[in-house]
PASEBA-1860 file (N, C-alpha, C; in nm, 3 decimals):
! residues 126
1> MTEPRDDA> 4.185/-1.944/-4.781/4.053/-1.990/-4.745/4.035/-1.989/-4.594 ~ 3.916/-1.932/-4.529/3.920/-1.952/-4.404/3.891/-2.081/-4.351 ~ 3.926/-2.123/-4.249/3.916/-2.290/-4.195/3.782/-2.255/-4.093 ~ 3.712/-2.367/-4.114/3.585/-2.349/-4.036/3.629/-2.341/-3.876 ~ 3.539/-2.294/-3.810/3.557/-2.265/-3.658/3.503/-2.411/-3.597 ~ 3.581/-2.446/-3.503/3.523/-2.557/-3.434/3.422/-2.514/-3.326 ~ 3.340/-2.628/-3.261/3.235/-2.581/-3.168/3.264/-2.501/-3.061 ~ 3.404/-2.561/-3.022/3.461/-2.501/-2.874/3.482/-2.361/-2.882
9> SRPADLPA> 3.516/-2.293/-3.019/3.549/-2.153/-3.027/3.428/-2.071/-3.085 ~ 3.296/-2.134/-3.079/3.189/-2.072/-3.107/3.122/-1.993/-2.995 ~ 3.094/-1.855/-3.009/3.033/-1.800/-2.884/2.889/-1.869/-2.874 ~ 2.860/-1.894/-2.742/2.728/-1.962/-2.714/2.631/-1.874/-2.659 ~ 2.665/-1.749/-2.628/2.565/-1.648/-2.570/2.539/-1.547/-2.657 ~ 2.434/-1.477/-2.647/2.390/-1.382/-2.717/2.467/-1.255/-2.721 ~ 2.499/-1.203/-2.608/2.603/-1.089/-2.616/2.728/-1.113/-2.686 ~ 2.797/-1.226/-2.687/2.899/-1.267/-2.754/2.870/-1.255/-2.907
17> LQRRLADF> 2.775/-1.310/-2.942/2.714/-1.309/-3.087/2.703/-1.177/-3.128 ~ 2.619/-1.099/-3.053/2.598/-0.949/-3.093/2.741/-0.881/-3.100 ~ 2.830/-0.893/-3.013/2.966/-0.828/-3.033/3.040/-0.872/-3.151 ~ 3.020/-1.007/-3.189/3.085/-1.042/-3.318/3.017/-0.989/-3.422 ~ 2.902/-0.977/-3.445/2.818/-0.902/-3.546/2.861/-0.761/-3.547 ~ 2.871/-0.672/-3.439/2.893/-0.540/-3.445/3.072/-0.539/-3.477 ~ 3.134/-0.624/-3.449/3.284/-0.620/-3.499/3.291/-0.641/-3.630 ~ 3.207/-0.736/-3.692/3.209/-0.775/-3.840/3.161/-0.634/-3.902
25> AAARNWQP> 3.040/-0.578/-3.856/2.999/-0.448/-3.933/3.099/-0.340/-3.939 ~ 3.177/-0.333/-3.801/3.261/-0.223/-3.780/3.387/-0.233/-3.886 ~ 3.431/-0.353/-3.897/3.538/-0.377/-3.987/3.517/-0.343/-4.127 ~ 3.380/-0.345/-4.158/3.352/-0.302/-4.315/3.291/-0.161/-4.318 ~ 3.297/-0.090/-4.200/3.235/0.039/-4.203/3.089/0.038/-4.228 ~ 3.012/-0.050/-4.185/2.878/-0.065/-4.227/2.785/-0.018/-4.123 ~ 2.851/0.047/-4.003/2.767/0.109/-3.894/2.669/0.228/-3.935 ~ 2.712/0.307/-4.029/2.617/0.418/-4.080/2.494/0.357/-4.135
33> YHTPKNLV> 2.495/0.240/-4.176/2.374/0.176/-4.255/2.298/0.098/-4.139 ~ 2.359/0.071/-4.031/2.274/0.000/-3.936/2.206/0.074/-3.848 ~ 2.111/0.136/-3.908/2.018/0.223/-3.831/1.891/0.124/-3.788 ~ 1.810/0.160/-3.695/1.713/0.073/-3.650/1.605/0.053/-3.784 ~ 1.589/0.157/-3.873/1.494/0.135/-3.989/1.547/0.043/-4.088 ~ 1.687/0.061/-4.118/1.742/-0.032/-4.202/1.746/-0.170/-4.160 ~ 1.784/-0.193/-4.029/1.792/-0.337/-3.977/1.645/-0.416/-3.959 ~ 1.548/-0.323/-3.930/1.409/-0.377/-3.928/1.376/-0.418/-4.080
41> AALGVEAA> 1.397/-0.340/-4.162/1.375/-0.345/-4.295/1.446/-0.482/-4.354 ~ 1.566/-0.502/-4.311/1.654/-0.625/-4.358/1.598/-0.749/-4.288 ~ 1.535/-0.732/-4.146/1.487/-0.848/-4.090/1.364/-0.893/-4.153 ~ 1.287/-0.793/-4.194/1.162/-0.826/-4.283/1.198/-0.916/-4.412 ~ 1.288/-0.869/-4.475/1.326/-0.931/-4.608/1.372/-1.060/-4.573 ~ 1.466/-1.095/-4.478/1.535/-1.224/-4.430/1.399/-1.289/-4.403 ~ 1.303/-1.254/-4.313/1.194/-1.339/-4.269/1.111/-1.384/-4.387 ~ 1.093/-1.304/-4.492/1.021/-1.323/-4.622/1.098/-1.432/-4.694
49> ELQEIFQW> 1.231/-1.446/-4.685/1.301/-1.539/-4.757/1.299/-1.674/-4.692 ~ 1.279/-1.664/-4.560/1.264/-1.801/-4.485/1.114/-1.854/-4.527 ~ 1.012/-1.759/-4.530/0.879/-1.798/-4.552/0.867/-1.843/-4.689 ~ 0.955/-1.803/-4.790/0.944/-1.842/-4.936/0.965/-1.994/-4.950 ~ 1.064/-2.037/-4.847/1.086/-2.173/-4.867/0.980/-2.261/-4.846 ~ 0.887/-2.216/-4.759/0.766/-2.293/-4.722/0.639/-2.259/-4.801 ~ 0.641/-2.149/-4.876/0.525/-2.106/-4.944/0.423/-2.192/-4.999 ~ 0.470/-2.283/-5.078/0.365/-2.366/-5.135/0.381/-2.534/-5.082
57> LTPEESAR> 0.440/-2.535/-4.981/0.446/-2.672/-4.925/0.313/-2.699/-4.841 ~ 0.280/-2.836/-4.855/0.173/-2.875/-4.774/0.219/-2.884/-4.608 ~ 0.122/-2.889/-4.519/0.165/-2.885/-4.385/0.263/-3.013/-4.379 ~ 0.226/-3.120/-4.423/0.305/-3.236/-4.409/0.463/-3.224/-4.462 ~ 0.451/-3.154/-4.587/0.597/-3.127/-4.640/0.665/-3.026/-4.564 ~ 0.591/-2.930/-4.503/0.671/-2.832/-4.426/0.733/-2.896/-4.311 ~ 0.655/-3.005/-4.241/0.703/-3.072/-4.123/0.826/-3.152/-4.150 ~ 0.841/-3.199/-4.293/0.963/-3.280/-4.332/1.069/-3.197/-4.403
65> VMDDPDTA> 1.068/-3.066/-4.416/1.149/-2.974/-4.474/1.310/-3.003/-4.428 ~ 1.331/-3.032/-4.316/1.468/-3.068/-4.277/1.539/-3.205/-4.322 ~ 1.442/-3.262/-4.375/1.504/-3.408/-4.419/1.568/-3.396/-4.555 ~ 1.550/-3.280/-4.643/1.634/-3.281/-4.747/1.744/-3.185/-4.727 ~ 1.867/-3.233/-4.741/1.990/-3.158/-4.696/1.993/-3.014/-4.785 ~ 1.968/-3.006/-4.901/1.979/-2.859/-4.949/1.876/-2.768/-4.907 ~ 1.740/-2.819/-4.871/1.649/-2.737/-4.822/1.687/-2.708/-4.693 ~ 1.720/-2.805/-4.606/1.752/-2.786/-4.481/1.876/-2.676/-4.461
73> HRVTDEVA> 1.967/-2.674/-4.563/2.080/-2.585/-4.563/2.024/-2.447/-4.586 ~ 1.908/-2.425/-4.678/1.865/-2.307/-4.701/1.783/-2.255/-4.576 ~ 1.702/-2.331/-4.505/1.648/-2.295/-4.387/1.735/-2.256/-4.285 ~ 1.840/-2.320/-4.256/1.929/-2.262/-4.146/1.998/-2.162/-4.201 ~ 2.025/-2.122/-4.321/2.095/-1.996/-4.345/1.996/-1.887/-4.329 ~ 1.883/-1.910/-4.365/1.782/-1.786/-4.332/1.744/-1.766/-4.213 ~ 1.742/-1.882/-4.111/1.717/-1.867/-3.974/1.827/-1.771/-3.916 ~ 1.956/-1.805/-3.957/2.076/-1.732/-3.926/2.069/-1.581/-3.958
81> DVLAYLLQ> 1.993/-1.556/-4.090/1.994/-1.415/-4.134/1.915/-1.340/-4.058 ~ 1.787/-1.412/-4.014/1.683/-1.346/-3.940/1.752/-1.325/-3.809 ~ 1.816/-1.414/-3.740/1.856/-1.392/-3.601/1.964/-1.275/-3.600 ~ 2.053/-1.288/-3.688/2.173/-1.202/-3.698/2.104/-1.056/-3.723 ~ 1.999/-1.022/-3.797/1.936/-0.887/-3.810/1.871/-0.858/-3.688 ~ 1.809/-0.952/-3.611/1.722/-0.910/-3.503/1.819/-0.885/-3.385 ~ 1.918/-0.952/-3.361/2.033/-0.928/-3.276/2.108/-0.792/-3.293 ~ 2.110/-0.749/-3.427/2.182/-0.634/-3.460/2.091/-0.506/-3.419
89> FCEVLGVD> 1.959/-0.547/-3.444/1.845/-0.438/-3.432/1.841/-0.417/-3.259 ~ 1.830/-0.529/-3.192/1.839/-0.509/-3.039/1.940/-0.423/-2.989 ~ 2.067/-0.476/-3.058/2.193/-0.397/-3.003/2.186/-0.251/-3.011 ~ 2.147/-0.208/-3.141/2.143/-0.077/-3.149/2.033/0.001/-3.071 ~ 1.922/-0.058/-3.051/1.822/0.002/-2.972/1.839/-0.034/-2.815 ~ 1.935/-0.105/-2.782/1.962/-0.130/-2.639/1.860/-0.230/-2.584 ~ 1.781/-0.309/-2.655/1.687/-0.415/-2.616/1.748/-0.549/-2.577 ~ 1.731/-0.588/-2.456/1.780/-0.739/-2.432/1.668/-0.837/-2.490
97> PLAALADK> 1.708/-0.901/-2.574/1.606/-0.971/-2.647/1.571/-1.094/-2.559 ~ 1.632/-1.160/-2.488/1.604/-1.264/-2.388/1.514/-1.200/-2.279 ~ 1.536/-1.084/-2.239/1.458/-1.032/-2.121/1.314/-0.996/-2.201 ~ 1.303/-0.945/-2.315/1.189/-0.911/-2.371/1.118/-1.033/-2.399 ~ 1.176/-1.137/-2.430/1.102/-1.269/-2.450/1.033/-1.317/-2.334 ~ 1.113/-1.310/-2.224/1.071/-1.346/-2.118/0.949/-1.276/-2.040 ~ 0.963/-1.140/-2.074/0.842/-1.055/-2.021/0.713/-1.088/-2.098 ~ 0.744/-1.116/-2.229/0.631/-1.143/-2.342/0.574/-1.274/-2.292
105> IERNEHRF> 0.648/-1.358/-2.250/0.584/-1.491/-2.208/0.490/-1.485/-2.099 ~ 0.562/-1.410/-1.998/0.489/-1.370/-1.872/0.362/-1.298/-1.902 ~ 0.363/-1.205/-1.970/0.240/-1.150/-2.005/0.131/-1.217/-2.075 ~ 0.175/-1.306/-2.165/0.086/-1.384/-2.245/0.028/-1.515/-2.158 ~ 0.115/-1.565/-2.042/0.061/-1.657/-1.958/-0.060/-1.602/-1.880 ~ -0.063/-1.453/-1.858/-0.167/-1.393/-1.785/-0.278/-1.372/-1.869 ~ -0.244/-1.315/-1.998/-0.350/-1.291/-2.094/-0.436/-1.412/-2.141 ~ -0.375/-1.521/-2.153/-0.425/-1.639/-2.200/-0.405/-1.762/-2.113
113> PVPGPERS> -0.469/-1.773/-1.984/-0.466/-1.873/-1.881/-0.494/-2.003/-1.955 ~ -0.428/-2.106/-1.895/-0.472/-2.247/-1.927/-0.618/-2.256/-1.895 ~ -0.692/-2.325/-1.999/-0.835/-2.330/-1.974/-0.875/-2.443/-1.889 ~ -0.968/-2.401/-1.790/-1.016/-2.509/-1.706/-1.094/-2.616/-1.791 ~ -1.150/-2.713/-1.699/-1.231/-2.825/-1.777/-1.332/-2.796/-1.841 ~ -1.414/-2.664/-1.804/-1.525/-2.618/-1.850/-1.514/-2.550/-1.984 ~ -1.375/-2.519/-2.015/-1.353/-2.450/-2.144/-1.254/-2.550/-2.228 ~ -1.212/-2.648/-2.187/-1.108/-2.739/-2.261/-1.175/-2.841/-2.365
121> GTPPRA> -1.299/-2.836/-2.363/-1.371/-2.945/-2.444/-1.415/-3.076/-2.378 ~ -1.352/-3.076/-2.248/-1.387/-3.190/-2.173/-1.496/-3.151/-2.066 ~ -1.609/-3.222/-2.064/-1.708/-3.213/-1.976/-1.666/-3.178/-1.821 ~ -1.723/-3.110/-1.750/-1.665/-3.081/-1.605/-1.734/-3.207/-1.532 ~ -1.656/-3.243/-1.443/-1.698/-3.356/-1.347/-1.792/-3.315/-1.256 ~ -1.893/-3.394/-1.240/-2.011/-3.351/-1.115/-1.955/-3.370/-0.982
END
């Protein structure tokens, strides 16, 4: 049985995690299956599995989902699966996920500016 890794030995950056995922797949000869099409399909499946956990919960129940250890474990496992497939997808296509996110946030800041007092529901001051 494999011993759990301690926090000090866990890679904390995305490139290290992507390398670890690539090494894991290479050791099992899975690279032929890790095409962009297959990885994005797997990403969709895993995102749906995460969504399934919340499917019939009320908004209040969904906000407390991490209070139940069994459900919290399911959520964290599915989050890990979604992130793993997303990182593998980005690796295969040469996308820097953090740069892509930063660029998208910047574009959205321009597309959706903070509303001024006249648009925020607060009456403008005279």
